[in-house]
N, C-alpha and C positions, 0 to 999 in steps of 0.2 A: 537696079543693082540701088537699095532702099538709102532713102539720104533724111530718113531720121536718123537722131542723134539716141547711137545705144551704147551701153555697158556691158562689156561681157560680166558675168556675176558668175562666182566662185563656192560653195560652202566644202572645206579641208578639213577633214577629224585627222586626230594626231591621235598615236596609243603612244605609247610612254616604257619601253620595254621595265621588269620589272628591276632588271639589275644598274640601273642606272640608282635606283635607292642604297646598292651597297659600297657607291666612292666616295670619297672623303668628302667631310665638309667644306671644305677649298676646293676643289673642282667643281662638285656642287653648282658655290656659288658663283663659279669663272661664268660656269657652263650658261648658269639662268644670264649675263651678265649680255655674254656673251649674243648669244638666243635673244632677248631682249631687248638688243640695240639694233641686230639685224633688220627683227620690225622694222623699229622705228625708225630705220633708213629710210625708208618706202616709205612714211610716212601723205610723204608728198607727190607722189607718184600714182595710187589706187586711192581706193576706202577698204578699208579694213578699221574692221574691230574684231577682236577678242570674245572669247568666251569662253566656260568651263562645265562641260560636260564630266565631271570630278561628280561620282556618290546620282548620274542620271544615265549611266548607262556604262555596259563592262565592257567596250570593242574601243572605245574612245576617250579620251581626258582633253582634251585641247580642241576647238575648232574655232579655224579663221575663215570669218565673214567676208571675203573680197570683191569688189568692182570699178574696173578700169579700163581701158578705152580699149587697148588690144591684147590678144590675151604672148603677145610675146611678154608682158610685163608681169601676166600672175606665170607663166613658165621665169620670170628673173626671177621674182618673190618664194620660188617651192628651193630654183637652184642657191640662194641663199642662206636658203633654212638649210638645206643637206651641207653644204658648205661648214657650219655651228660644227663642232665637237658637240653640243646636245644633239643632233641633229641621227649622229650615228645611234643611237637609243628610240630615235621620234621611227613609226613606220608607219601607213599612210592606213586607217582602219578603213576612209570614206572618202570616195572625190566626185560632187555636183556638179556640173556646169552647167550655165545657160546666160538668154541672154534677154534685157530688153525688149520690150516693141508695145504696141498701142496695146492694147482688147480686141481681142471679133468683135464685145458686145460690147455696147451704148448707151451709161446712164446720166441719170439730171447730175450727178455726184462724186460724175469718172473723174480723178485727175487728169487735166492735160497731160504732166508728166508724169507718165507714166515709162518714158525712156528714156526716166535715168533713177537711182537710185539712195529713199531717201528716209535709211536707219531713222525711228524718235530715241526717244530715252530706256525704252521696258527694263526692267529686270532681268526676263528673260525672252528666249523666242522657240519654237518653237519649229521645227525642221522634219519636211519629206519630200522624197519623190512623189510625185504621180499622174497615173496612166491612165485617159480612158478608154474603153470597149471601144473598138468599132464600129460599134452599133451608134454608136453615139453622132458621131463623125458622118452617119449614112440620113441622119435625121434633118430634117427642113430647118431652113435654119429661123423660122417664126419659132418652132417648136424650142430650138436648143435655148437664142433668147427669151421666150417663158422659164422655160424651167431654168435658168441663172438668172432672172430675174425672182424669182423664188429665193433663191442660194442665197444673195445678193439682200435680200427682206431677213430673213435670218437674220447670217451675219449681220445687222444695225443694228441686230435686236442685244449688241453687246459690247457696244460703242469703246471699253477696253478692251479690246484687242482686234491690233491696226493687222492687214494681213498684206505680207512682197508674193506676186506670183512675176514670175518670169520665166519665160520659153526656150523647152530645151531639144526639139524636132528639128534632126540632122545631127545634136550638139551633142551632143548625151545617148547612154539605154534610152531615158526615158523619158516623160514631152514634157512637163514642167518640173520646177521648182519652188515649193509652197511655204514660203516663214508668217509667221504671226507675228509681233512681240506683242506681249505686256507685261501687270505687274498681280495679275491674280494670274495661280495655274487653275487653279479652278472653277475661272469663266470660263477660261478655255476649255477645259472638258467637256462642259456646258454647252460649250459652243456647239463640240464634237459630233455631240451626241442629239442637242438638237438640229443639225445639216441630215445629220443619216437617214430622217424620216424626207427629205426632198426626192424631188422625178431628180437631178439629177446624177443624187449620192446611187443610186439605179443603175448608172454603167459607171462606174468610177471599179476599173481591171486591179489596183497596185495604188495604193499608197505608205508602203509601208519599204523602209525601218522611217521608224522616228524617232524623231534629237527633244528630248529640249535641253535646250540653254541657257545655261548661268551666264546676261553679261557681265565683265571682267576689263577691269585695263592688264596692257600685259602680263607687267610686276603680280598682281592678282594668282591672272593665274593662270605663272606658269610655279605659287607660292604654294598655291591649292593639287599639284601634282607631289608636293611633297619635300625630304632635303631640309637644306637648309635656306633661311628667306631668302629672296632674291636681292630684298633692299637694305640685308644686316651691313650695318657701317662695319669698320672696324675703329675701334677706339682707344686712347693708349691710358686709358685708367680700367680699365674692363666693363664700362659704362655704367658704373653704378648710383645714381647720383646719392646729392651732398644733400650736407645738414637740414640748407635748405629749398630742399625739392629737384633742384632743378640739375636734368639727366645729359651727359657728354653722346652727341649723336657725330662730334663732325666735327675736320678739323677748316682755320678759313682757308691753309690752301686744296681744303675740299668744292670750295665754293666759290665758281669767279662771278664776279659782273655781273647782273644781269640775264642765270642764265640756271636754271630750274636745279635742284636737287633733290631728291625723294631721299629719304633715311625718315628709320623709325625713333619713334618714343615706342619700347619694350612691343604688342603691338601692333601698337596703330602707326598708321604710313602718314612724314608728316610730310608734305613743303616745303623748304630750306632754299630763298634769296637772300644776293646777295646785291642791295641796291646802296651804290656807293659807297660801300662800306656801313653803309646799317645792315642790322640779319633780320630777314623776316621769318615767321612757322607760320604752318599753318594746316590747317587738313590736309592733305593731299586729293581725297575727293569731291567734285563738282558736286553744291549740292541741285544743278536740276537732270546733269546724268549720274555717268560713271564715268566723269572723265578723268582723268591722272591728271594733280592741275602746276603739275613740281614741269609738265611736257607745256607747260603756256609763259605766256611774255609776258614782260613786265614794260609797260610803261610810265617813266617818270619826268611832268612835263604840267605846270602851272599849279604847282603845287599840291599836285595830288600824283599818289603813285598806287597806279593803276592794273588789277595780275586780268589779264585775258584768256579765258576756257584751252583750247584749243578743237575743241567738237563743234558748240555753237557758238562760240566768240561771244558766252555771257560775261559780263566785267565785275570784279570785287573790286574791294579798297580794302592794300593790303595793310594796311595800317588797320587796320578795325574789324576788316572779316566781312566789313555790308555791301551788299550791293548795290553795284553801282545801275548799269543798261540790260540788256539781253533778253534771255526768256529765265535770265534766273532768276528765283522770289525766296529762297533762303538764306542766310549771313551760313561766311565757315567761320568750321573754328579756328580763332587767333591762338596763339600760345607765346609766352614770352619768352627772348631771344636775351642771354646776354656772354660775353666773348672773357676767356681769361687766359688770357696768353695768346698763343694760337688752337685754341680750347671753344669750339660753338659749345653750348649750351641750349637744355630748354623744357619748361618746362608749362 
């Protein structure tokens, strides 16, 4: 029995039935809120990244990249998804299961922690199942290692692309699942074309279907499906800006102390916080990754109000949006806030 710490990895592609878009606005809103909350409830149980495939694949709209310690957690997540009202309108377009393990081939800069999935913060994820020919496994190990060394050398010419390789032998129909992270689709295209001339490529039996996925927060991915925006707030005065440019976005009852709330200012997603009765509003998207900052935590001590990103623990000064520590380097936009009675207004 293996003593390595491994993770089960799953790529779940979902397709939304067109009939959902004919539901009423209130029902669509409620469905998105329930579905989004179901995913958020699993944040502490597994690694979960959300991606949209709207506009890149015809048979899929949403992809969930999951990594868990056991199969039961992956099963529980799917049960939760299909227990929501929106789940009745979702079909599984594709499902790929794999597991982390150390690579058969060792190279000088091979990561030591290959048993753990550590996603980067790239905008795009390019995913496909992969199968080698049986002739490949008949080659002497030295020949295969030499071919893979050529493969890796080509890959290093494209530093903006990061590969995640997991193993599916005996677990699913494919042998490997590969997921390339990057910020430039053109760079990935050039990499794949370059690899076609490598020796190892001649032993490829299957590397389709291929998916181009756009990383988004849960709410952004849901809004990409169409219908009523997931973060659309019910506003007492129709959300029309007042004369001085402030727009009502929520009520004081909506924003609990120490808990973030995602609201909209027009089409802009905003993270709204109540810190000791004082309200702060910043852009909801982290400038380092693409995390939803309304899901972050706030610490108010030693005269400093700190917002911590939920993904990579980057820290911002909530009073002005400047980065304080961690991987964040670029400030987040800060909005003005005022309270009129029970109405919170932002500009």
